[in-house]
TORPA-4810 file (N, C-alpha, C, O; in nm, 3 decimals):
<nodes>
NODE_1_10.378_10.270_7.822_10.336_10.139_7.844_10.190_10.140_7.891_10.143_10.211_7.980_M
NODE_2_10.116_10.038_7.805_9.990_10.011_7.829_9.960_9.925_7.927_10.020_9.818_7.917_T
NODE_3_9.871_9.938_8.039_9.839_9.852_8.150_9.841_9.700_8.115_9.924_9.622_8.160_A
NODE_4_9.731_9.664_8.020_9.726_9.540_7.983_9.814_9.472_7.871_9.816_9.350_7.852_G
NODE_5_9.881_9.556_7.804_9.952_9.506_7.692_10.083_9.594_7.731_10.087_9.704_7.676_F
NODE_6_10.190_9.561_7.817_10.292_9.644_7.827_10.407_9.644_7.743_10.503_9.720_7.762_P
NODE_7_10.400_9.563_7.652_10.508_9.543_7.554_10.485_9.624_7.422_10.432_9.570_7.325_D
NODE_8_10.523_9.744_7.422_10.480_9.833_7.303_10.562_9.789_7.179_10.516_9.823_7.070_Q
NODE_9_10.676_9.719_7.181_10.726_9.683_7.058_10.649_9.549_7.005_10.653_9.528_6.884_K
NODE_10_10.585_9.467_7.081_10.511_9.375_7.024_10.373_9.435_6.969_10.322_9.384_6.870_V
NODE_11_10.320_9.528_7.025_10.203_9.601_6.972_10.223_9.657_6.847_10.136_9.659_6.760_M
NODE_12_10.368_9.716_6.829_10.404_9.786_6.701_10.416_9.664_6.593_10.358_9.664_6.485_A
NODE_13_10.497_9.568_6.639_10.511_9.463_6.525_10.382_9.389_6.479_10.373_9.336_6.368_E
NODE_14_10.280_9.389_6.572_10.148_9.328_6.533_10.073_9.425_6.464_9.972_9.383_6.408_L
NODE_15_10.102_9.552_6.453_10.031_9.660_6.374_9.878_9.654_6.424_9.786_9.645_6.343_N
NODE_16_9.860_9.659_6.546_9.736_9.649_6.602_9.644_9.786_6.590_9.698_9.892_6.620_L
NODE_17_9.524_9.785_6.551_9.459_9.917_6.550_9.414_9.954_6.689_9.404_9.862_6.770_T
NODE_18_9.381_10.094_6.734_9.345_10.124_6.849_9.235_10.039_6.917_9.238_10.008_7.037_D
NODE_19_9.136_10.004_6.830_9.032_9.911_6.872_9.081_9.770_6.925_9.041_9.718_7.029_D
NODE_20_9.170_9.719_6.841_9.217_9.590_6.896_9.308_9.596_7.006_9.324_9.494_7.073_Q
NODE_21_9.372_9.708_7.036_9.460_9.733_7.153_9.366_9.734_7.277_9.386_9.667_7.378_K
NODE_22_9.250_9.827_7.254_9.157_9.836_7.365_9.094_9.712_7.400_9.076_9.690_7.520_T
NODE_23_9.059_9.626_7.313_8.967_9.496_7.336_9.081_9.397_7.395_9.051_9.330_7.494_K
NODE_24_9.198_9.386_7.343_9.297_9.299_7.418_9.330_9.331_7.557_9.333_9.246_7.646_I
NODE_25_9.359_9.472_7.576_9.380_9.524_7.700_9.285_9.493_7.814_9.314_9.471_7.932_T
NODE_26_9.144_9.496_7.746_9.027_9.467_7.837_9.028_9.310_7.866_9.010_9.272_7.982_G
NODE_27_9.044_9.231_7.777_9.063_9.081_7.806_9.183_9.056_7.904_9.168_8.982_8.001_F
NODE_28_9.290_9.114_7.879_9.413_9.085_7.977_9.383_9.143_8.131_9.419_9.083_8.233_L
NODE_29_9.318_9.254_8.130_9.289_9.303_8.269_9.172_9.211_8.313_9.186_9.169_8.428_D
NODE_30_9.077_9.177_8.257_8.979_9.080_8.307_9.045_8.966_8.346_9.007_8.920_8.453_D
NODE_31_9.144_8.901_8.280_9.204_8.783_8.330_9.294_8.801_8.452_9.301_8.717_8.542_A
NODE_32_9.359_8.911_8.450_9.438_8.958_8.576_9.359_8.960_8.703_9.405_8.915_8.808_R
NODE_33_9.232_9.016_8.692_9.131_9.003_8.790_9.090_8.892_8.847_9.084_8.872_8.968_T
NODE_34_9.057_8.803_8.744_9.005_8.650_8.775_9.122_8.583_8.831_9.100_8.495_8.913_K
NODE_35_9.246_8.611_8.799_9.357_8.531_8.862_9.377_8.559_9.001_9.411_8.474_9.083_I
NODE_36_9.351_8.706_9.031_9.385_8.753_9.158_9.281_8.694_9.252_9.313_8.642_9.359_K
NODE_37_9.154_8.703_9.207_9.049_8.639_9.274_9.068_8.496_9.308_9.028_8.451_9.416_E
NODE_38_9.125_8.425_9.222_9.138_8.275_9.220_9.246_8.261_9.335_9.216_8.194_9.434_L
NODE_39_9.365_8.319_9.326_9.453_8.313_9.424_9.395_8.346_9.570_9.430_8.274_9.663_R
NODE_40_9.311_8.448_9.589_9.245_8.486_9.705_9.152_8.357_9.754_9.146_8.333_9.874_E
NODE_41_9.090_8.288_9.674_8.996_8.195_9.702_9.045_8.072_9.720_8.984_7.994_9.793_A
NODE_42_9.170_8.034_9.654_9.223_7.907_9.654_9.273_7.832_9.789_9.284_7.711_9.803_A
NODE_43_9.300_7.927_9.880_9.346_7.898_10.018_9.418_7.759_10.035_9.394_7.676_10.123_K
NODE_44_9.503_7.751_9.943_9.616_7.629_9.954_9.577_7.519_9.856_9.658_7.428_9.834_G
NODE_45_9.460_7.520_9.795_9.424_7.414_9.717_9.478_7.437_9.584_9.413_7.491_9.495_D
NODE_46_9.619_7.388_9.569_9.687_7.434_9.454_9.643_7.362_9.320_9.644_7.418_9.210_R
NODE_47_9.604_7.233_9.342_9.542_7.155_9.204_9.422_7.225_9.163_9.414_7.254_9.044_E
NODE_48_9.339_7.252_9.229_9.214_7.312_9.193_9.253_7.450_9.134_9.214_7.480_9.021_R
NODE_49_9.323_7.529_9.200_9.360_7.662_9.133_9.442_7.639_9.003_9.434_7.724_8.914_A
NODE_50_9.512_7.543_8.990_9.602_7.516_8.873_9.492_7.478_8.755_9.509_7.524_8.642_K
NODE_51_9.385_7.398_8.784_9.297_7.374_8.667_9.229_7.495_8.638_9.200_7.515_8.520_E
NODE_52_9.193_7.591_8.736_9.112_7.704_8.697_9.181_7.795_8.629_9.125_7.867_8.546_Q
NODE_53_9.319_7.805_8.659_9.407_7.901_8.597_9.413_7.858_8.458_9.390_7.940_8.370_L
NODE_54_9.442_7.737_8.432_9.440_7.681_8.288_9.324_7.720_8.223_9.344_7.771_8.112_K
NODE_55_9.195_7.712_8.261_9.070_7.754_8.213_9.074_7.901_8.174_9.033_7.941_8.065_T
NODE_56_9.127_7.985_8.275_9.124_8.144_8.251_9.237_8.169_8.141_9.204_8.257_8.062_I
NODE_57_9.347_8.119_8.119_9.438_8.140_8.034_9.390_8.100_7.887_9.414_8.171_7.789_V
NODE_58_9.322_7.983_7.883_9.276_7.934_7.765_9.160_8.028_7.714_9.155_8.063_7.596_Q
NODE_59_9.068_8.067_7.808_8.949_8.155_7.748_9.032_8.284_7.723_8.996_8.338_7.618_E
NODE_60_9.122_8.344_7.779_9.177_8.456_7.741_9.257_8.457_7.599_9.248_8.541_7.510_T
NODE_61_9.331_8.350_7.602_9.383_8.321_7.458_9.301_8.320_7.347_9.330_8.374_7.240_R
NODE_62_9.182_8.250_7.377_9.087_8.253_7.266_9.021_8.384_7.230_9.002_8.418_7.113_E
NODE_63_8.987_8.459_7.339_8.933_8.604_7.297_9.052_8.678_7.240_9.025_8.759_7.152_K
NODE_64_9.167_8.666_7.271_9.270_8.750_7.218_9.301_8.713_7.070_9.325_8.799_6.985_V
NODE_65_9.299_8.575_7.045_9.304_8.548_6.901_9.197_8.571_6.809_9.205_8.567_6.686_L
NODE_66_9.088_8.598_6.887_8.949_8.617_6.795_8.953_8.772_6.760_8.865_8.818_6.688_G
NODE_67_9.045_8.844_6.805_9.051_8.994_6.768_9.144_9.012_6.643_9.164_9.124_6.596_V
</nodes>
């Protein structure tokens, strides 16, 4: 199981190259770090955190789809 891309079946079905797997794993690891930091900084402001989370998810999606 790869840390950033845990579903081996999906990776196999997508027929990703090692370079693509590395890039995607990096994007997902980065997003995971940003989300963790967001949770720690939100301090109960759920609406603000929700908007920032949407931005992180959208940016990550765009990066992954660019691979």
